[in-house]
C-alpha positions as CSV (number, residue, x, y, z in Angstrom):
1,M,-15.4,-62.0,-21.8
2,H,-17.2,-61.2,-25.0
3,R,-20.2,-59.0,-25.7
4,R,-21.6,-56.7,-28.4
5,D,-20.9,-53.0,-28.3
6,L,-23.2,-51.1,-25.9
7,L,-23.9,-48.4,-28.5
8,A,-27.0,-47.0,-26.8
9,L,-25.7,-47.1,-23.2
10,A,-22.9,-44.5,-23.1
11,L,-23.0,-42.0,-20.3
12,L,-20.6,-39.3,-19.1
13,C,-16.9,-40.2,-18.6
14,A,-16.2,-40.8,-14.9
15,C,-12.7,-40.2,-13.4
16,G,-13.1,-40.5,-9.6
17,K,-10.5,-42.0,-7.4
18,S,-10.4,-44.7,-4.7
19,E,-7.6,-45.1,-2.2
20,P,-6.1,-48.3,-0.9
21,E,-6.3,-49.2,2.8
22,A,-4.2,-47.1,5.1
23,P,-0.8,-48.5,6.2
24,G,-0.9,-50.9,9.2
25,F,-4.2,-52.4,8.3
26,T,-5.3,-55.8,9.6
27,P,-7.2,-58.1,7.1
28,E,-10.8,-58.5,8.0
29,L,-10.4,-62.3,8.1
30,Y,-7.3,-64.3,8.7
31,C,-6.7,-67.8,9.9
32,P,-5.1,-68.9,12.0
33,G,-5.8,-66.1,14.4
34,T,-9.4,-65.0,13.9
35,A,-11.9,-66.2,16.4
36,G,-12.9,-69.8,15.6
37,C,-9.7,-70.6,13.8
38,E,-7.1,-69.6,16.4
39,T,-4.7,-72.4,15.5
40,A,-3.6,-74.4,12.5
41,E,-1.7,-77.2,14.3
42,G,-1.9,-80.8,13.5
43,N,-1.9,-83.1,10.4
44,L,-3.2,-82.0,7.0
45,R,-6.6,-83.4,6.1
46,A,-8.4,-83.0,2.8
47,G,-11.7,-83.9,1.3
48,A,-13.2,-83.5,-2.2
49,A,-16.6,-83.8,-3.8
50,R,-18.4,-82.9,-7.0
51,I,-22.0,-82.0,-7.9
52,D,-23.8,-81.4,-11.2
53,V,-24.9,-77.7,-11.8
54,T,-26.4,-78.1,-15.2
55,P,-29.6,-76.1,-15.4
56,T,-32.7,-78.2,-14.7
57,C,-35.5,-75.7,-15.4
58,F,-35.6,-74.3,-18.9
59,E,-37.7,-74.5,-22.1
60,T,-36.1,-75.3,-25.4
61,W,-36.6,-73.8,-28.9
62,T,-36.1,-74.3,-32.6
63,D,-33.4,-72.1,-34.3
64,V,-35.3,-71.5,-37.5
65,D,-32.7,-69.1,-39.1
66,G,-29.7,-71.1,-37.8
67,N,-27.9,-68.1,-36.2
68,H,-27.8,-69.5,-32.6
69,E,-29.7,-66.5,-31.3
70,Y,-33.3,-66.7,-30.2
71,R,-35.5,-64.1,-31.8
72,A,-39.3,-64.2,-31.1
73,S,-40.0,-62.8,-34.6
74,T,-38.3,-65.7,-36.4
75,D,-37.8,-68.6,-34.0
76,T,-40.2,-70.8,-32.0
77,F,-40.1,-72.1,-28.5
78,F,-41.8,-75.1,-26.9
79,D,-44.0,-73.9,-24.0
80,C,-43.6,-77.2,-22.1
81,G,-42.4,-75.9,-18.7
82,C,-39.3,-76.7,-16.7
83,D,-39.3,-80.4,-17.6
84,R,-39.6,-79.7,-21.3
85,L,-42.4,-82.3,-21.6
86,C,-45.7,-81.5,-23.3
87,P,-48.9,-83.5,-23.6
88,G,-48.2,-86.5,-25.8
89,D,-44.5,-86.7,-25.0
90,D,-43.1,-89.9,-23.5
91,G,-43.1,-89.6,-19.7
92,Y,-45.6,-86.7,-19.5
93,T,-47.8,-86.9,-16.4
94,Q,-49.1,-83.4,-15.7
95,P,-48.3,-79.7,-16.3
96,D,-45.4,-78.3,-14.5
97,E,-44.0,-74.8,-13.7
98,G,-44.4,-72.4,-16.7
99,E,-46.1,-74.9,-19.0
100,G,-48.5,-73.2,-21.4
101,D,-48.1,-69.7,-20.0
102,G,-46.9,-68.2,-23.3
103,V,-43.6,-67.1,-21.8
104,F,-40.3,-68.5,-23.0
105,Q,-38.4,-69.8,-19.9
106,A,-35.0,-69.5,-21.4
107,V,-31.5,-70.0,-20.0
108,W,-29.2,-67.6,-21.7
109,I,-25.7,-68.8,-22.5
110,A,-22.9,-66.3,-21.8
111,G,-19.7,-65.4,-23.7
112,F,-20.2,-64.3,-27.3
113,Q,-23.5,-62.6,-28.0
114,Q,-26.9,-61.8,-26.6
115,G,-29.9,-64.1,-27.2
116,R,-28.1,-67.5,-27.2
117,A,-30.7,-69.6,-25.5
118,M,-29.9,-73.0,-24.2
119,T,-31.3,-76.1,-25.9
120,G,-29.6,-78.7,-23.6
121,A,-26.3,-80.0,-22.3
122,R,-23.6,-81.2,-24.6
123,D,-23.8,-85.0,-25.3
124,A,-21.8,-87.6,-27.1
125,S,-23.0,-86.5,-30.5
126,L,-20.9,-83.3,-30.1
127,G,-17.3,-84.3,-29.9
128,W,-15.4,-87.5,-29.1
129,R,-15.4,-87.0,-25.3
130,G,-18.8,-85.3,-25.0
131,E,-20.8,-87.8,-23.1
132,G,-21.8,-86.5,-19.7
133,D,-20.3,-83.0,-20.4
134,G,-22.7,-80.9,-18.5
135,L,-21.6,-78.4,-15.8
136,S,-20.3,-79.3,-12.4
137,A,-19.0,-77.7,-9.2
138,R,-16.0,-79.4,-7.5
139,A,-15.0,-78.6,-3.9
140,L,-11.8,-79.2,-2.1
141,V,-11.7,-78.7,1.7
142,V,-8.3,-78.6,3.4
143,E,-7.8,-78.5,7.2
144,R,-5.1,-78.2,9.8
145,G,-6.1,-78.0,13.4
146,E,-8.9,-75.4,13.8
147,T,-8.3,-73.9,10.4
148,R,-10.5,-75.2,7.6
149,L,-10.8,-73.7,4.0
150,A,-13.1,-74.7,1.2
151,I,-12.2,-74.0,-2.4
152,V,-15.0,-74.5,-4.9
153,A,-14.4,-74.5,-8.7
154,V,-17.6,-74.0,-10.7
155,D,-18.1,-74.5,-14.4
156,G,-19.5,-71.0,-14.9
157,F,-18.9,-67.7,-16.7
158,G,-18.3,-65.8,-13.5
159,W,-20.1,-65.5,-10.1
160,M,-20.1,-62.0,-8.6
161,N,-19.0,-61.3,-5.1
162,P,-22.5,-60.7,-3.6
163,F,-23.4,-64.2,-4.7
164,V,-20.3,-65.6,-3.1
165,R,-21.1,-63.9,0.2
166,D,-24.6,-65.3,0.0
167,V,-23.2,-68.8,-0.5
168,R,-21.0,-68.4,2.6
169,D,-24.0,-67.3,4.6
170,D,-25.9,-70.4,3.3
171,I,-23.1,-72.7,4.3
172,A,-23.0,-71.2,7.8
173,A,-26.8,-71.4,8.1
174,A,-26.6,-75.1,7.2
175,G,-24.2,-75.7,10.1
176,I,-21.3,-76.7,7.9
177,D,-18.1,-75.9,9.7
178,V,-15.7,-74.1,7.4
179,D,-13.8,-70.9,8.2
180,H,-13.7,-69.4,4.7
181,V,-15.0,-70.3,1.2
182,I,-13.3,-69.4,-2.1
183,V,-15.7,-69.6,-5.1
184,H,-13.8,-69.7,-8.4
185,S,-15.4,-69.7,-11.9
186,S,-13.8,-71.5,-14.8
187,H,-15.1,-68.8,-17.2
188,S,-16.7,-71.3,-19.6
189,H,-18.2,-69.6,-22.5
190,S,-20.8,-72.3,-22.8
191,S,-22.4,-71.7,-19.5
192,P,-25.4,-69.7,-18.3
193,D,-25.2,-65.9,-18.0
194,T,-24.6,-65.2,-14.4
195,L,-23.6,-61.5,-14.9
196,G,-26.7,-60.3,-16.7
197,I,-25.1,-58.9,-19.9
198,Y,-26.0,-61.8,-22.2
199,G,-29.8,-61.9,-22.1
200,P,-32.2,-61.5,-24.9
201,S,-31.2,-57.9,-25.6
202,L,-28.8,-55.2,-24.3
203,N,-31.3,-53.8,-21.9
204,Q,-32.6,-57.1,-20.5
205,S,-30.7,-59.1,-17.9
206,G,-29.8,-62.7,-18.7
207,I,-29.7,-63.9,-15.1
208,I,-32.3,-66.6,-14.3
209,P,-33.2,-66.5,-10.6
210,S,-34.1,-70.2,-10.5
211,Y,-30.7,-71.1,-11.8
212,V,-29.0,-68.9,-9.2
213,A,-31.0,-70.6,-6.5
214,Q,-30.1,-74.1,-7.9
215,V,-26.4,-73.3,-7.9
216,R,-26.5,-71.7,-4.4
217,A,-28.1,-74.9,-3.0
218,S,-25.6,-77.1,-4.9
219,L,-22.6,-75.3,-3.5
220,V,-23.8,-75.7,0.0
221,E,-24.3,-79.4,-0.7
222,V,-20.9,-80.0,-2.3
223,V,-19.0,-78.2,0.4
224,G,-20.8,-80.3,3.0
225,D,-19.9,-83.4,1.1
226,A,-16.3,-82.4,0.9
227,V,-16.2,-81.7,4.7
228,D,-17.7,-85.2,5.3
229,A,-15.0,-86.7,3.1
230,L,-12.1,-85.2,5.1
231,E,-9.3,-87.6,5.8
232,P,-5.5,-87.5,6.5
233,A,-3.8,-86.4,3.3
234,S,-0.3,-85.8,1.8
235,L,0.5,-82.9,-0.5
236,S,2.8,-82.9,-3.6
237,L,3.4,-79.9,-5.8
238,G,4.7,-79.8,-9.4
239,S,4.5,-78.0,-12.7
240,V,5.3,-78.4,-16.4
241,D,6.2,-75.9,-19.2
242,I,3.5,-76.3,-21.8
243,S,5.7,-74.8,-24.5
244,T,8.0,-77.8,-24.4
245,Y,5.4,-80.3,-25.7
246,H,5.4,-79.1,-29.4
247,T,8.6,-78.1,-31.0
248,E,7.1,-76.1,-33.9
249,K,4.2,-74.5,-32.1
250,G,5.4,-74.1,-28.6
251,V,2.5,-72.8,-26.4
252,R,0.4,-72.2,-29.5
253,N,-0.5,-75.9,-29.8
254,V,-2.9,-75.5,-26.9
255,N,-3.1,-71.7,-26.1
256,N,-2.8,-68.3,-27.6
257,D,-2.6,-64.6,-26.8
258,T,-4.7,-62.4,-29.0
259,R,-3.6,-59.1,-27.6
260,D,-0.1,-57.5,-28.0
261,P,2.3,-57.8,-26.4
262,F,2.2,-61.6,-26.8
263,V,2.6,-62.7,-23.1
264,L,1.5,-66.2,-22.2
265,D,2.1,-68.0,-18.9
266,E,3.6,-71.2,-20.0
267,T,3.3,-72.9,-16.5
268,L,0.7,-75.6,-15.8
269,A,0.9,-76.3,-12.1
270,V,-0.6,-79.0,-9.9
271,A,-1.3,-79.6,-6.2
272,Q,-1.8,-83.3,-5.6
273,F,-3.7,-84.5,-2.5
274,D,-3.4,-88.2,-1.7
275,A,-4.9,-90.4,1.0
276,D,-2.8,-92.5,3.4
277,N,-3.4,-95.5,1.1
278,G,-1.9,-93.7,-1.9
279,E,-5.2,-93.1,-3.7
280,S,-5.9,-89.7,-5.1
281,I,-8.2,-87.4,-3.2
282,A,-7.9,-84.4,-5.5
283,T,-5.7,-83.0,-8.3
284,V,-5.9,-79.2,-8.4
285,V,-4.6,-77.6,-11.6
286,N,-3.6,-74.0,-12.0
287,Y,-3.5,-72.9,-15.7
288,A,-4.7,-69.9,-17.6
289,S,-6.9,-70.0,-20.7
290,H,-10.5,-69.1,-21.7
291,P,-12.6,-72.2,-22.0
292,E,-14.0,-71.3,-25.4
293,A,-12.5,-73.7,-27.9
294,S,-16.0,-74.6,-29.0
295,A,-16.8,-70.8,-29.5
296,G,-20.4,-69.6,-29.8
297,E,-21.7,-71.6,-32.8
298,H,-24.0,-73.8,-30.7
299,T,-26.7,-73.6,-28.0
300,V,-25.6,-76.3,-25.5
301,V,-24.0,-75.8,-22.1
302,S,-20.6,-77.4,-21.6
303,A,-17.4,-77.1,-19.5
304,D,-15.5,-76.8,-22.9
305,F,-11.9,-78.0,-22.7
306,V,-12.0,-78.3,-18.9
307,H,-14.2,-81.4,-19.3
308,A,-11.7,-83.4,-21.2
309,M,-8.8,-82.2,-19.0
310,R,-10.5,-83.4,-15.9
311,L,-11.6,-86.6,-17.5
312,T,-8.0,-87.4,-18.6
313,I,-6.7,-86.8,-15.1
314,E,-9.3,-88.9,-13.5
315,D,-10.0,-91.7,-16.0
316,G,-7.2,-91.5,-18.6
317,V,-7.2,-91.0,-22.3
318,T,-7.0,-93.1,-25.4
319,W,-5.5,-91.8,-28.7
320,G,-5.2,-93.8,-31.9
321,S,-1.5,-94.5,-31.1
322,Y,-1.6,-95.1,-27.3
323,S,-3.6,-95.0,-24.1
324,R,-2.7,-93.6,-20.7
325,P,-4.5,-94.3,-17.4
326,G,-5.8,-91.7,-15.1
327,I,-5.2,-91.4,-11.3
328,G,-8.8,-91.2,-10.0
329,G,-9.8,-88.7,-7.4
330,T,-11.5,-85.4,-8.2
331,A,-9.8,-83.0,-10.6
332,L,-10.3,-79.2,-10.3
333,L,-9.2,-76.4,-12.5
334,L,-8.4,-73.1,-10.9
335,N,-8.1,-70.8,-14.0
336,G,-5.3,-68.2,-13.8
337,A,-4.6,-64.8,-15.4
338,V,-6.9,-65.4,-18.5
339,G,-7.1,-61.8,-19.7
340,G,-5.4,-60.3,-22.7
341,M,-6.6,-62.8,-24.3
342,Q,-5.5,-66.3,-23.3
343,T,-7.5,-68.5,-25.5
344,P,-7.5,-71.6,-27.7
345,L,-9.1,-69.6,-30.5
346,R,-7.2,-68.7,-33.7
347,I,-4.7,-71.6,-33.4
348,E,-4.3,-75.0,-35.0
349,V,-4.2,-77.8,-32.4
350,V,-2.5,-81.0,-33.3
351,D,-3.1,-84.2,-31.4
352,P,-0.6,-87.1,-30.8
353,D,-1.9,-88.9,-33.9
354,G,-1.3,-85.9,-36.2
355,N,-4.9,-84.8,-36.5
356,A,-5.2,-81.0,-36.7
357,F,-8.1,-78.9,-35.5
358,Q,-8.2,-75.3,-36.6
359,S,-11.9,-74.3,-36.5
360,S,-13.7,-73.9,-33.2
361,S,-15.5,-77.1,-32.3
362,F,-16.0,-79.5,-29.4
363,D,-13.5,-81.9,-31.0
364,K,-11.0,-79.1,-30.7
365,A,-12.0,-78.5,-27.1
366,D,-11.6,-82.2,-26.3
367,T,-8.2,-82.3,-27.9
368,V,-6.9,-79.3,-26.0
369,G,-8.4,-80.6,-22.8
370,S,-6.9,-84.1,-23.2
371,L,-3.5,-82.6,-24.0
372,L,-3.6,-80.4,-20.9
373,G,-4.8,-83.4,-18.9
374,E,-1.7,-85.4,-19.9
375,M,0.5,-82.4,-19.0
376,A,-1.2,-82.4,-15.6
377,L,-0.5,-86.1,-15.2
378,D,3.2,-85.4,-16.0
379,A,3.3,-82.7,-13.4
380,V,1.8,-85.1,-10.8
381,E,4.4,-87.7,-11.7
382,D,7.2,-85.3,-11.2
383,A,5.7,-83.5,-8.2
384,S,7.7,-83.1,-5.0
385,P,6.2,-84.1,-1.6
386,V,5.7,-81.4,0.9
387,A,6.4,-82.4,4.5
388,D,4.0,-81.0,7.1
389,P,2.6,-78.1,5.0
390,A,1.4,-75.1,7.0
391,L,-2.0,-73.7,6.2
392,S,-3.1,-70.1,6.4
393,F,-5.3,-67.6,4.6
394,R,-6.4,-64.0,4.8
395,M,-9.0,-61.9,3.0
396,Q,-9.6,-58.2,2.5
397,S,-12.4,-56.3,0.8
398,L,-11.8,-53.4,-1.5
399,Y,-13.7,-50.9,-3.6
400,L,-13.1,-50.5,-7.3
401,P,-14.5,-47.5,-9.2
402,I,-16.9,-48.1,-12.2
403,D,-15.3,-45.8,-14.7
404,N,-16.7,-47.7,-17.6
405,T,-19.7,-45.6,-18.8
406,G,-21.4,-48.6,-20.4
407,F,-21.2,-50.5,-17.1
408,Q,-22.5,-47.4,-15.3
409,A,-25.6,-47.5,-17.6
410,M,-26.1,-51.2,-17.1
411,F,-26.1,-50.7,-13.3
412,L,-28.6,-47.8,-13.6
413,I,-31.1,-49.8,-15.7
414,G,-30.6,-53.0,-13.7
415,V,-29.0,-55.2,-16.2
416,L,-26.0,-55.6,-13.8
417,D,-28.0,-56.4,-10.7
418,R,-25.4,-55.5,-8.0
419,E,-25.1,-52.8,-5.4
420,A,-22.9,-49.8,-6.1
421,Y,-21.3,-47.9,-3.3
422,N,-19.7,-44.5,-2.4
423,Y,-21.7,-42.3,-4.7
424,D,-24.9,-40.2,-4.6
425,A,-27.5,-42.1,-6.4
426,D,-29.7,-39.0,-6.7
427,A,-27.0,-36.9,-8.4
428,Q,-25.5,-37.1,-11.9
429,I,-22.6,-39.5,-12.3
430,D,-19.5,-37.4,-13.0
431,E,-15.8,-37.3,-12.0
432,D,-16.8,-36.4,-8.5
433,N,-19.6,-38.9,-8.2
434,V,-18.4,-42.3,-9.4
435,P,-20.1,-45.5,-8.2
436,E,-17.9,-48.3,-6.9
437,L,-18.1,-52.1,-6.5
438,L,-17.3,-53.9,-3.3
439,T,-15.1,-56.9,-4.0
440,E,-12.3,-58.9,-2.3
441,M,-8.9,-60.5,-2.6
442,D,-7.5,-63.5,-0.8
443,V,-4.1,-65.0,-0.1
444,I,-3.9,-68.7,0.7
445,Q,-0.7,-70.4,1.8
446,L,-0.2,-74.1,1.9
447,G,3.4,-74.9,2.6
448,P,5.5,-73.5,-0.3
449,L,2.4,-72.8,-2.3
450,S,0.9,-69.3,-2.3
451,M,-2.3,-68.5,-4.1
452,L,-3.7,-65.0,-4.8
453,T,-7.3,-64.6,-5.8
454,V,-8.0,-61.8,-8.3
455,P,-11.6,-60.6,-8.9
456,G,-11.6,-60.8,-12.6
457,E,-9.7,-61.5,-15.8
458,L,-6.1,-60.3,-15.1
459,L,-3.9,-59.7,-18.1
460,P,-1.0,-62.1,-17.8
461,E,1.7,-59.4,-18.0
462,L,0.5,-58.1,-14.7
463,A,1.2,-61.5,-13.2
464,I,4.5,-62.4,-14.9
465,G,5.8,-59.5,-16.9
466,G,7.1,-60.6,-20.2
467,Y,7.5,-57.2,-21.8
468,D,11.0,-58.3,-22.8
469,G,9.7,-61.2,-24.9
470,S,10.6,-63.8,-22.2
471,H,7.0,-65.3,-22.3
472,V,6.4,-65.6,-26.0
473,N,7.5,-69.3,-26.1
474,S,6.4,-69.9,-29.7
475,P,8.3,-69.5,-33.0
476,E,5.0,-68.7,-34.7
477,V,4.6,-65.2,-33.3
478,E,6.5,-62.1,-32.3
479,L,6.2,-60.0,-29.1
480,I,4.4,-57.3,-31.1
481,A,2.7,-58.1,-34.4
482,A,4.2,-56.2,-37.3
483,D,0.7,-55.2,-38.6
484,N,-0.6,-53.8,-35.3
485,P,-1.8,-50.3,-36.1
486,L,-1.6,-49.1,-32.5
487,P,1.1,-51.2,-30.8
488,P,1.7,-50.8,-27.0
489,D,4.5,-48.6,-25.9
490,L,6.6,-51.1,-24.1
491,D,9.0,-48.3,-22.8
492,A,6.0,-47.2,-20.6
493,A,5.3,-50.7,-19.3
494,P,5.6,-51.3,-15.6
495,A,9.0,-52.6,-14.5
496,G,7.6,-55.0,-11.8
497,P,7.8,-56.8,-9.5
498,Y,4.8,-58.6,-11.0
499,L,2.2,-60.4,-8.9
500,K,3.7,-63.8,-9.0
501,E,7.0,-62.3,-7.9
502,V,5.2,-60.4,-5.2
503,L,3.8,-63.7,-3.9
504,G,7.4,-64.7,-3.4
505,A,6.8,-68.4,-3.0
506,E,8.4,-71.5,-4.5
507,H,5.0,-72.1,-6.1
508,S,3.0,-69.0,-6.9
509,W,-0.5,-69.2,-8.3
510,I,-3.0,-66.6,-9.5
511,I,-6.6,-67.6,-9.1
512,G,-8.5,-65.5,-11.7
513,L,-12.2,-64.9,-11.3
514,G,-11.7,-65.7,-7.6
515,N,-14.8,-64.7,-5.6
516,D,-15.9,-62.2,-8.3
517,E,-15.9,-61.3,-12.0
518,V,-15.4,-57.5,-12.6
519,G,-14.1,-57.9,-16.2
520,Y,-10.7,-57.4,-17.7
521,I,-7.9,-56.0,-15.5
522,V,-5.7,-54.1,-18.0
523,P,-2.3,-52.4,-17.4
524,E,-2.9,-48.7,-17.2
525,Y,0.0,-47.9,-19.6
526,D,-1.8,-49.6,-22.5
527,F,-5.4,-48.7,-21.6
528,V,-6.6,-47.1,-24.8
529,L,-10.2,-45.9,-25.4
530,H,-12.0,-44.9,-28.5
531,D,-12.0,-41.2,-29.1
532,G,-15.6,-40.8,-30.0
533,A,-17.3,-43.6,-28.0
534,P,-15.1,-44.6,-25.0
535,Y,-15.9,-48.0,-23.6
536,I,-18.5,-48.5,-26.3
537,L,-16.4,-48.9,-29.4
538,Q,-12.9,-50.2,-29.5
539,P,-10.0,-48.2,-31.2
540,D,-7.7,-49.7,-33.7
541,G,-5.3,-52.4,-32.5
542,D,-5.8,-54.8,-29.6
543,H,-8.1,-52.9,-27.3
544,Y,-11.3,-55.0,-27.0
545,E,-10.6,-55.7,-23.3
546,E,-11.1,-52.0,-22.3
547,T,-14.8,-52.2,-23.4
548,N,-15.3,-54.9,-20.8
549,S,-13.2,-53.5,-17.9
550,L,-14.1,-51.3,-15.0
551,G,-11.5,-48.7,-16.1
552,P,-7.8,-47.9,-16.1
553,R,-7.5,-47.6,-12.3
554,T,-8.5,-51.1,-11.5
555,A,-5.1,-52.7,-12.2
556,G,-3.3,-50.3,-9.9
557,L,-5.8,-50.8,-7.1
558,V,-5.6,-54.6,-7.4
559,Q,-1.8,-54.5,-7.4
560,S,-1.7,-52.3,-4.3
561,Q,-4.2,-54.4,-2.4
562,A,-2.3,-57.6,-3.4
563,E,1.0,-56.2,-2.2
564,Q,-0.5,-55.1,1.1
565,L,-2.3,-58.4,1.7
566,I,0.7,-60.5,0.7
567,A,3.1,-58.5,2.9
568,W,0.9,-58.6,6.0
569,Q,1.9,-61.0,8.7
570,P,0.1,-61.7,12.1
571,S,1.8,-60.0,15.0
572,E,3.5,-62.2,17.5
573,P,1.4,-63.3,20.5
């Protein structure tokens, strides 16, 4: 997550406390076992579908000063309504919504700065695999017996938990029979603002209600299509180590960590679902990195590197020196522990033909995505079949305190349009009156695969450790940069077990931004705030993430809830 400093929005420091659930709790939803999903006996079935979620209603503009930010004082917009057609344009028939009203109907792009108004979707002129690179939602539905789960991967910056709960209600109201829905956001930094903090200014939300409604309707449709596509399926699981693909660069040919300690999850994992005839139904990839290789120097929406990764898996890739076929089906990315910051920025990427890409661009995004797509194909080829995989899942809500004073202000002025709980709205916010968010975590088990949803951008060391340097995997960097003015005290780092260890499965996945986006989840030992303007300015060293986090207690609460949810088992009948 990126945003400008909230200089004008600081409030009082809040230091309240939330407690985890009491021992002996029962998850509020679990299948098999909950009414309607009493059993999970029978053969595995799977279905997949995809749908376009590129914004359809917006007006475009001319960036007169070339800074990629719309400013009414310098830039001009075309007041042509949702269809962007004005009188005299080819295809114009009649005025449509918003045409000629003098109001700029912008869609604001999230991820780098306020005021980045959309001018369209990326096309073939922007990168060698750009054609058709809009935004999509991809659904996988898996079923055994009476237990049916939908996982939807959306090209988006992050959908908050209230939206996810609304989508579940919509799906139920449409009569679509699923027991639970997971909504995951890829965290593309070239997608619309769905949190509210990237609008035209700091005190104006960037959320566009018409786009929220469009995506809600699309998710209902795509889940319904995936249910309709259900068929007998086989499952194979595999993984590769991305650090082994480039001797000189290691992981840093496709990914980077910009916060000390340098900890990067080198695993790219796949779950391959095939039909009885051997054809691919879906390829689900678990991998952790910010989709921001194209950075913010443009005004088009895009899936960033995720586009080329999926395209390589489905349709193949052609380099100058060779071609490789794809395997068809529907490819989904479930992004992992992306915090801290896992990103393709600040690295040089070299393709198989020796071409190098240093600067942020769509060519760089396509190269990273295609390389990752080939790694995923390798993982599929080496994947091991899973005989008769059992299916189960469980979900538990939890409250997280909003200690971040900037976030508190944004809630109070309505920029963050989300209900806060467990505080007195008529009293001053202080250490005894801290608002909290309602969020959730989920555990999904499919044979030897266990997946944990995390409601934000988890720093990878909370998932895999690495404080001993075991997850650097690149000769280009050290665990701690020599010039870091405020290095983390690794002697104070948590000893583990870390979340992937806690999952305790042969294949353990973290699904970041799963059913929510609450910002960065930072280890408490290295949570450092600016002395004069906490949460607003960042101190020396690598402490940007704190300005976009709920606060230092979030990591511990997430860890506790995860441990409790993972350890829970249904009682014997």
